[in-house]
MIDRENDO-11700 format. One record per atom (N, C-alpha, C): y, x, z; residue number from 1; residue in one letter. Coordinates in steps of 0.02 Angstrom, whole numbers, always signed. Layout:
# MIDRENDO-11700
PT, y, x, z, n, res
PT, Y, X, Z, NUM, A
...
***
This chain:
# MIDRENDO-11700
PT, y, x, z, n, res
PT, -52, +44, -4, 1, M
PT, -4, -4, +2, 1, M
PT, +60, +42, -4, 1, M
PT, +66, +97, +51, 2, V
PT, +122, +143, +47, 2, V
PT, +130, +175, -29, 2, V
PT, +88, +201, -63, 3, R
PT, +89, +225, -124, 3, R
PT, +115, +179, -170, 3, R
PT, +94, +117, -169, 4, L
PT, +132, +65, -216, 4, L
PT, +200, +46, -206, 4, L
PT, +219, +55, -143, 5, V
PT, +291, +49, -119, 5, V
PT, +330, +107, -143, 5, V
PT, +293, +174, -136, 6, N
PT, +332, +222, -159, 6, N
PT, +339, +234, -236, 6, N
PT, +290, +203, -279, 7, K
PT, +292, +206, -348, 7, K
PT, +352, +156, -370, 7, K
PT, +364, +93, -333, 8, Y
PT, +405, +47, -354, 8, Y
PT, +491, +80, -341, 8, Y
PT, +479, +108, -275, 9, L
PT, +548, +129, -250, 9, L
PT, +565, +186, -302, 9, L
PT, +515, +235, -324, 10, L
PT, +536, +288, -372, 10, L
PT, +553, +255, -443, 10, L
PT, +532, +200, -467, 11, V
PT, +552, +173, -525, 11, V
PT, +623, +146, -522, 11, V
PT, +631, +113, -466, 12, L
PT, +699, +77, -452, 12, L
PT, +749, +140, -443, 12, L
PT, +740, +188, -420, 13, I
PT, +784, +242, -408, 13, I
PT, +798, +278, -472, 13, I
PT, +748, +281, -520, 14, A
PT, +752, +302, -584, 14, A
PT, +793, +270, -631, 14, A
PT, +780, +189, -626, 15, A
PT, +822, +145, -663, 15, A
PT, +897, +147, -651, 15, A
PT, +911, +157, -587, 16, V
PT, +974, +152, -556, 16, V
PT, +1011, +219, -587, 16, V
PT, +976, +273, -565, 17, S
PT, +1008, +334, -602, 17, S
PT, +1021, +351, -670, 17, S
PT, +968, +315, -702, 18, L
PT, +980, +319, -786, 18, L
PT, +1036, +275, -805, 18, L
PT, +1041, +218, -773, 19, S
PT, +1084, +166, -794, 19, S
PT, +1168, +193, -779, 19, S
PT, +1175, +237, -723, 20, C
PT, +1232, +257, -713, 20, C
PT, +1261, +310, -764, 20, C
PT, +1213, +352, -790, 21, N
PT, +1234, +394, -836, 21, N
PT, +1216, +375, -920, 21, N
PT, +1214, +317, -924, 22, K
PT, +1201, +295, -998, 22, K
PT, +1249, +319, -1036, 22, K
PT, +1233, +349, -1091, 23, N
PT, +1276, +382, -1141, 23, N
PT, +1301, +319, -1189, 23, N
PT, +1370, +310, -1194, 24, A
PT, +1404, +252, -1234, 24, A
PT, +1381, +240, -1314, 24, A
PT, +1362, +310, -1337, 25, D
PT, +1346, +306, -1415, 25, D
PT, +1278, +286, -1424, 25, D
PT, +1238, +274, -1376, 26, I
PT, +1170, +241, -1383, 26, I
PT, +1158, +164, -1395, 26, I
PT, +1149, +152, -1460, 27, L
PT, +1142, +76, -1476, 27, L
PT, +1080, +47, -1451, 27, L
PT, +1020, +91, -1445, 28, F
PT, +957, +60, -1429, 28, F
PT, +916, +115, -1410, 28, F
PT, +863, +92, -1374, 29, E
PT, +803, +147, -1355, 29, E
PT, +743, +128, -1385, 29, E
PT, +699, +170, -1409, 30, I
PT, +630, +155, -1446, 30, I
PT, +575, +180, -1386, 30, I
PT, +554, +154, -1343, 31, P
PT, +502, +165, -1296, 31, P
PT, +425, +171, -1335, 31, P
PT, +398, +211, -1314, 32, M
PT, +324, +217, -1344, 32, M
PT, +268, +256, -1298, 32, M
PT, +212, +233, -1298, 33, Q
PT, +155, +258, -1246, 33, Q
PT, +97, +282, -1298, 33, Q
PT, +78, +349, -1269, 34, L
PT, +31, +388, -1293, 34, L
PT, -22, +387, -1249, 34, L
PT, -77, +365, -1263, 35, E
PT, -136, +371, -1220, 35, E
PT, -189, +413, -1248, 35, E
PT, -213, +450, -1210, 36, F
PT, -268, +508, -1212, 36, F
PT, -311, +520, -1161, 36, F
PT, -359, +563, -1169, 37, A
PT, -409, +572, -1112, 37, A
PT, -405, +652, -1108, 37, A
PT, -394, +695, -1065, 38, I
PT, -404, +765, -1042, 38, I
PT, -476, +776, -1025, 38, I
PT, -521, +810, -1064, 39, G
PT, -589, +812, -1048, 39, G
PT, -600, +866, -998, 39, G
PT, -657, +863, -949, 40, P
PT, -673, +912, -904, 40, P
PT, -696, +966, -933, 40, P
PT, -680, +1025, -900, 41, G
PT, -704, +1083, -909, 41, G
PT, -675, +1134, -972, 41, G
PT, -619, +1113, -989, 42, L
PT, -589, +1139, -1045, 42, L
PT, -558, +1213, -1035, 42, L
PT, -555, +1247, -1089, 43, S
PT, -546, +1323, -1070, 43, S
PT, -469, +1326, -1066, 43, S
PT, -454, +1384, -1029, 44, A
PT, -387, +1394, -1015, 44, A
PT, -360, +1451, -1067, 44, A
PT, -402, +1484, -1109, 45, F
PT, -392, +1547, -1164, 45, F
PT, -374, +1503, -1224, 45, F
PT, -380, +1432, -1226, 46, E
PT, -350, +1416, -1300, 46, E
PT, -302, +1341, -1295, 46, E
PT, -275, +1326, -1351, 47, K
PT, -231, +1280, -1332, 47, K
PT, -275, +1209, -1363, 47, K
PT, -260, +1154, -1332, 48, H
PT, -310, +1086, -1351, 48, H
PT, -270, +1031, -1382, 48, H
PT, -279, +1018, -1429, 49, F
PT, -248, +957, -1468, 49, F
PT, -273, +890, -1459, 49, F
PT, -234, +836, -1464, 50, Y
PT, -248, +773, -1459, 50, Y
PT, -213, +735, -1501, 50, Y
PT, -240, +695, -1551, 51, L
PT, -202, +660, -1592, 51, L
PT, -203, +584, -1568, 51, L
PT, -133, +546, -1572, 52, V
PT, -138, +479, -1553, 52, V
PT, -99, +458, -1622, 52, V
PT, -136, +412, -1655, 53, R
PT, -109, +387, -1717, 53, R
PT, -94, +308, -1719, 53, R
PT, -48, +302, -1771, 54, N
PT, -21, +232, -1778, 54, N
PT, +11, +198, -1717, 54, N
PT, +54, +234, -1686, 55, V
PT, +89, +209, -1634, 55, V
PT, +159, +172, -1654, 55, V
PT, +163, +94, -1641, 56, P
PT, +209, +59, -1662, 56, P
PT, +277, +82, -1637, 56, P
PT, +327, +82, -1679, 57, T
PT, +390, +95, -1666, 57, T
PT, +444, +29, -1657, 57, T
PT, +415, -26, -1690, 58, N
PT, +455, -87, -1693, 58, N
PT, +526, -78, -1727, 58, N
PT, +537, -22, -1767, 59, M
PT, +598, -14, -1791, 59, M
PT, +632, -67, -1829, 59, M
PT, +593, -102, -1871, 60, I
PT, +627, -158, -1905, 60, I
PT, +657, -217, -1860, 60, I
PT, +604, -232, -1814, 61, A
PT, +639, -282, -1749, 61, A
PT, +688, -248, -1717, 61, A
PT, +698, -188, -1702, 62, L
PT, +748, -171, -1659, 62, L
PT, +813, -158, -1704, 62, L
PT, +818, -142, -1754, 63, K
PT, +863, -144, -1815, 63, K
PT, +892, -219, -1825, 63, K
PT, +845, -263, -1826, 64, E
PT, +873, -337, -1826, 64, E
PT, +901, -364, -1767, 64, E
PT, +868, -338, -1704, 65, Q
PT, +896, -361, -1650, 65, Q
PT, +966, -332, -1635, 65, Q
PT, +987, -276, -1654, 66, F
PT, +1043, -240, -1643, 66, F
PT, +1087, -253, -1707, 66, F
PT, +1073, -286, -1738, 67, A
PT, +1119, -301, -1808, 67, A
PT, +1137, -225, -1844, 67, A
PT, +1084, -190, -1863, 68, I
PT, +1097, -133, -1896, 68, I
PT, +1075, -144, -1969, 68, I
PT, +1132, -139, -2003, 69, S
PT, +1134, -148, -2068, 69, S
PT, +1090, -85, -2106, 69, S
PT, +1059, -101, -2176, 70, T
PT, +1026, -60, -2208, 70, T
PT, +1069, +1, -2225, 70, T
PT, +1138, -6, -2244, 71, D
PT, +1176, +42, -2261, 71, D
PT, +1190, +81, -2205, 71, D
PT, +1186, +70, -2133, 72, Q
PT, +1209, +101, -2075, 72, Q
PT, +1158, +162, -2062, 72, Q
PT, +1178, +217, -2056, 73, E
PT, +1131, +278, -2037, 73, E
PT, +1133, +288, -1967, 73, E
PT, +1073, +296, -1936, 74, L
PT, +1062, +296, -1871, 74, L
PT, +1046, +373, -1852, 74, L
PT, +1069, +398, -1795, 75, V
PT, +1053, +471, -1773, 75, V
PT, +993, +444, -1717, 75, V
PT, +918, +467, -1733, 76, L
PT, +868, +466, -1691, 76, L
PT, +849, +531, -1658, 76, L
PT, +856, +529, -1594, 77, R
PT, +846, +573, -1556, 77, R
PT, +799, +569, -1504, 77, R
PT, +770, +621, -1493, 78, P
PT, +709, +609, -1429, 78, P
PT, +743, +615, -1361, 78, P
PT, +736, +566, -1319, 79, G
PT, +761, +556, -1254, 79, G
PT, +723, +584, -1193, 79, G
PT, +674, +560, -1176, 80, S
PT, +638, +580, -1130, 80, S
PT, +543, +576, -1141, 80, S
PT, +513, +610, -1116, 81, A
PT, +442, +613, -1117, 81, A
PT, +413, +632, -1052, 81, A
PT, +363, +591, -1021, 82, V
PT, +339, +611, -956, 82, V
PT, +263, +604, -962, 82, V
PT, +216, +648, -952, 83, L
PT, +152, +644, -944, 83, L
PT, +123, +622, -868, 83, L
PT, +81, +572, -874, 84, R
PT, +58, +547, -812, 84, R
PT, -17, +534, -822, 84, R
PT, -54, +520, -762, 85, S
PT, -126, +496, -764, 85, S
PT, -132, +422, -750, 85, S
PT, -174, +390, -782, 86, F
PT, -178, +323, -763, 86, F
PT, -234, +307, -695, 86, F
PT, -197, +274, -637, 87, G
PT, -230, +264, -581, 87, G
PT, -265, +309, -541, 87, G
PT, -261, +380, -568, 88, Q
PT, -290, +431, -537, 88, Q
PT, -235, +483, -494, 88, Q
PT, -257, +502, -436, 89, N
PT, -216, +551, -408, 89, N
PT, -235, +620, -428, 89, N
PT, -188, +634, -486, 90, V
PT, -204, +695, -517, 90, V
PT, -146, +751, -515, 90, V
PT, -142, +806, -487, 91, D
PT, -88, +850, -489, 91, D
PT, -92, +887, -556, 91, D
PT, -43, +895, -595, 92, F
PT, -56, +934, -663, 92, F
PT, -38, +1002, -649, 92, F
PT, -52, +1034, -594, 93, D
PT, -31, +1110, -584, 93, D
PT, -70, +1160, -627, 93, D
PT, -133, +1125, -661, 94, F
PT, -174, +1165, -700, 94, F
PT, -146, +1164, -778, 94, F
PT, -94, +1128, -790, 95, I
PT, -56, +1135, -856, 95, I
PT, -5, +1186, -861, 95, I
PT, -5, +1224, -902, 96, Q
PT, +52, +1281, -908, 96, Q
PT, +92, +1250, -975, 96, Q
PT, +72, +1224, -1025, 97, E
PT, +128, +1210, -1087, 97, E
PT, +106, +1135, -1114, 97, E
PT, +151, +1107, -1130, 98, V
PT, +142, +1034, -1172, 98, V
PT, +190, +1045, -1227, 98, V
PT, +166, +1023, -1285, 99, T
PT, +202, +1013, -1353, 99, T
PT, +195, +945, -1377, 99, T
PT, +237, +912, -1405, 100, I
PT, +215, +858, -1440, 100, I
PT, +259, +847, -1511, 100, I
PT, +220, +840, -1554, 101, S
PT, +248, +834, -1622, 101, S
PT, +232, +778, -1657, 101, S
PT, +261, +750, -1716, 102, V
PT, +246, +699, -1747, 102, V
PT, +226, +719, -1818, 102, V
PT, +173, +695, -1852, 103, Y
PT, +154, +716, -1916, 103, Y
PT, +135, +660, -1972, 103, Y
PT, +129, +665, -2028, 104, D
PT, +116, +619, -2079, 104, D
PT, +51, +637, -2097, 104, D
PT, +4, +582, -2124, 105, D
PT, -58, +608, -2137, 105, D
PT, -75, +650, -2212, 105, D
PT, -19, +632, -2252, 106, D
PT, -10, +664, -2325, 106, D
PT, +25, +731, -2324, 106, D
PT, +52, +763, -2253, 107, R
PT, +88, +822, -2267, 107, R
PT, +50, +863, -2217, 107, R
PT, +48, +934, -2225, 108, D
PT, +14, +986, -2197, 108, D
PT, +39, +1008, -2133, 108, D
PT, +100, +991, -2121, 109, D
PT, +139, +1016, -2072, 109, D
PT, +160, +969, -2013, 109, D
PT, +179, +974, -1957, 110, D
PT, +204, +932, -1917, 110, D
PT, +267, +954, -1883, 110, D
PT, +303, +909, -1850, 111, T
PT, +367, +928, -1831, 111, T
PT, +367, +922, -1750, 111, T
PT, +383, +976, -1713, 112, D
PT, +402, +972, -1646, 112, D
PT, +455, +928, -1621, 112, D
PT, +441, +884, -1571, 113, I
PT, +501, +854, -1541, 113, I
PT, +511, +859, -1469, 113, I
PT, +459, +873, -1435, 114, F
PT, +461, +886, -1362, 114, F
PT, +419, +959, -1348, 114, F
PT, +444, +992, -1294, 115, F
PT, +418, +1062, -1277, 115, F
PT, +428, +1080, -1214, 115, F
PT, +374, +1103, -1184, 116, N
PT, +398, +1120, -1116, 116, N
PT, +341, +1189, -1099, 116, N
PT, +358, +1250, -1110, 117, N
PT, +316, +1303, -1091, 117, N
PT, +306, +1334, -1036, 117, N
PT, +351, +1316, -986, 118, Q
PT, +341, +1340, -917, 118, Q
PT, +340, +1281, -858, 118, Q
PT, +282, +1244, -862, 119, I
PT, +273, +1188, -813, 119, I
PT, +269, +1227, -756, 119, I
PT, +303, +1206, -698, 120, P
PT, +294, +1240, -635, 120, P
PT, +223, +1225, -602, 120, P
PT, +204, +1275, -560, 121, F
PT, +134, +1272, -527, 121, F
PT, +134, +1209, -476, 121, F
PT, +192, +1184, -458, 122, N
PT, +198, +1132, -411, 122, N
PT, +225, +1069, -459, 122, N
PT, +188, +1063, -524, 123, A
PT, +220, +1005, -555, 123, A
PT, +202, +936, -536, 123, A
PT, +152, +929, -483, 124, G
PT, +143, +868, -464, 124, G
PT, +114, +813, -509, 124, G
PT, +114, +746, -503, 125, R
PT, +84, +697, -540, 125, R
PT, +122, +675, -603, 125, R
PT, +188, +701, -621, 126, N
PT, +234, +689, -668, 126, N
PT, +258, +748, -703, 126, N
PT, +239, +754, -753, 127, V
PT, +255, +820, -798, 127, V
PT, +315, +799, -841, 127, V
PT, +373, +819, -842, 128, F
PT, +433, +801, -876, 128, F
PT, +429, +847, -936, 128, F
PT, +441, +824, -1009, 129, I
PT, +433, +871, -1058, 129, I
PT, +502, +871, -1101, 129, I
PT, +524, +912, -1102, 130, N
PT, +590, +936, -1133, 130, N
PT, +597, +905, -1201, 130, N
PT, +659, +872, -1216, 131, P
PT, +658, +862, -1289, 131, P
PT, +703, +914, -1327, 131, P
PT, +682, +915, -1395, 132, I
PT, +718, +963, -1437, 132, I
PT, +759, +919, -1472, 132, I
PT, +828, +945, -1455, 133, D
PT, +892, +896, -1467, 133, D
PT, +905, +906, -1541, 133, D
PT, +898, +863, -1590, 134, R
PT, +918, +854, -1654, 134, R
PT, +902, +788, -1685, 134, R
PT, +936, +783, -1747, 135, D
PT, +909, +705, -1778, 135, D
PT, +851, +707, -1811, 135, D
PT, +806, +665, -1780, 136, Y
PT, +741, +662, -1814, 136, Y
PT, +736, +598, -1857, 136, Y
PT, +788, +562, -1891, 137, R
PT, +792, +503, -1928, 137, R
PT, +730, +507, -1975, 137, R
PT, +730, +569, -2016, 138, E
PT, +666, +564, -2075, 138, E
PT, +601, +557, -2048, 138, E
PT, +597, +581, -1982, 139, E
PT, +524, +588, -1954, 139, E
PT, +508, +508, -1915, 139, E
PT, +558, +489, -1878, 140, I
PT, +556, +438, -1838, 140, I
PT, +557, +360, -1871, 140, I
PT, +600, +359, -1919, 141, D
PT, +623, +298, -1942, 141, D
PT, +569, +263, -1987, 141, D
PT, +516, +237, -1948, 142, K
PT, +459, +216, -1983, 142, K
PT, +430, +160, -1939, 142, K
PT, +391, +119, -1954, 143, E
PT, +348, +64, -1921, 143, E
PT, +302, +92, -1866, 143, E
PT, +274, +144, -1893, 144, S
PT, +217, +178, -1848, 144, S
PT, +224, +260, -1857, 144, S
PT, +201, +290, -1797, 145, L
PT, +202, +360, -1804, 145, L
PT, +141, +379, -1777, 145, L
PT, +113, +453, -1798, 146, N
PT, +66, +495, -1779, 146, N
PT, +83, +558, -1742, 146, N
PT, +56, +557, -1674, 147, F
PT, +76, +613, -1642, 147, F
PT, +17, +659, -1621, 147, F
PT, +45, +722, -1611, 148, K
PT, +3, +780, -1599, 148, K
PT, +19, +800, -1532, 148, K
PT, -18, +801, -1490, 149, I
PT, -1, +827, -1421, 149, I
PT, -38, +891, -1410, 149, I
PT, -14, +947, -1394, 150, G
PT, -40, +1022, -1385, 150, G
PT, -29, +1037, -1300, 150, G
PT, -92, +1042, -1277, 151, L
PT, -92, +1071, -1197, 151, L
PT, -126, +1134, -1206, 151, L
PT, -85, +1184, -1154, 152, R
PT, -118, +1249, -1139, 152, R
PT, -117, +1237, -1061, 152, R
PT, -185, +1262, -1039, 153, F
PT, -191, +1258, -967, 153, F
PT, -201, +1323, -931, 153, F
PT, -183, +1339, -859, 154, R
PT, -187, +1388, -831, 154, R
PT, -249, +1405, -810, 154, R
PT, -291, +1341, -795, 155, T
PT, -358, +1357, -766, 155, T
PT, -402, +1295, -806, 155, T
PT, -471, +1295, -789, 156, T
PT, -520, +1258, -828, 156, T
PT, -489, +1185, -805, 156, T
PT, -497, +1140, -842, 157, T
PT, -481, +1070, -815, 157, T
PT, -543, +1034, -772, 157, T
PT, -503, +1008, -725, 158, P
PT, -551, +996, -655, 158, P
PT, -603, +935, -668, 158, P
PT, -581, +882, -708, 159, R
PT, -621, +819, -722, 159, R
PT, -588, +788, -786, 159, R
PT, -623, +733, -801, 160, L
PT, -599, +684, -847, 160, L
PT, -530, +649, -829, 160, L
PT, -479, +659, -866, 161, I
PT, -415, +632, -835, 161, I
PT, -399, +577, -891, 161, I
PT, -391, +519, -884, 162, D
PT, -356, +474, -926, 162, D
PT, -280, +481, -911, 162, D
PT, -243, +495, -975, 163, S
PT, -166, +510, -966, 163, S
PT, -134, +468, -1010, 163, S
PT, -70, +470, -1004, 164, N
PT, -18, +441, -1055, 164, N
PT, +38, +487, -1053, 164, N
PT, +74, +484, -1102, 165, I
PT, +144, +509, -1110, 165, I
PT, +193, +450, -1123, 165, I
PT, +242, +438, -1084, 166, E
PT, +287, +391, -1097, 166, E
PT, +344, +422, -1140, 166, E
PT, +366, +407, -1199, 167, I
PT, +421, +434, -1234, 167, I
PT, +462, +380, -1249, 167, I
PT, +530, +411, -1246, 168, V
PT, +593, +368, -1268, 168, V
PT, +631, +406, -1321, 168, V
PT, +637, +376, -1377, 169, F
PT, +693, +388, -1418, 169, F
PT, +756, +357, -1412, 169, F
PT, +815, +381, -1431, 170, T
PT, +875, +344, -1432, 170, T
PT, +901, +347, -1497, 170, T
PT, +936, +280, -1515, 171, A
PT, +969, +273, -1575, 171, A
PT, +1037, +276, -1576, 171, A
PT, +1079, +311, -1610, 172, E
PT, +1148, +321, -1599, 172, E
PT, +1178, +304, -1659, 172, E
***
């Protein structure tokens, strides 16, 4: 019960602090959830990749809702990304580096959008991943996206961890 109250309190504090610092140039936000499982016993000597395909952006509906015309150019930037585990009390102290990129099936390359190569040893249950600040209009202005998550570990992974990354893009 105490943990549940603490989670709600944390969400409330985050919502209040984020609303106080809201950028006036932001027209709307594009939230997404990337779900994947980190397997047990993965090596610390190599980077591990997870593909999350066809994540809906709802761009058409968002543009209609906020009356964005077809000739209006949006600037689409990564806002925030947080790695969490589902219903498990897992400290992510075994993770050293996280990268998140978007890719198209018909192209050989991907585009990095979030990167954190120095996750602290006391990361806890939430790993905040830094955005690479630039306009990603060409990559993000679609109805669905494919993501590639890269993880490098400090030590062998302790067990199967059902994880998700909450991503928010902003439209200016």
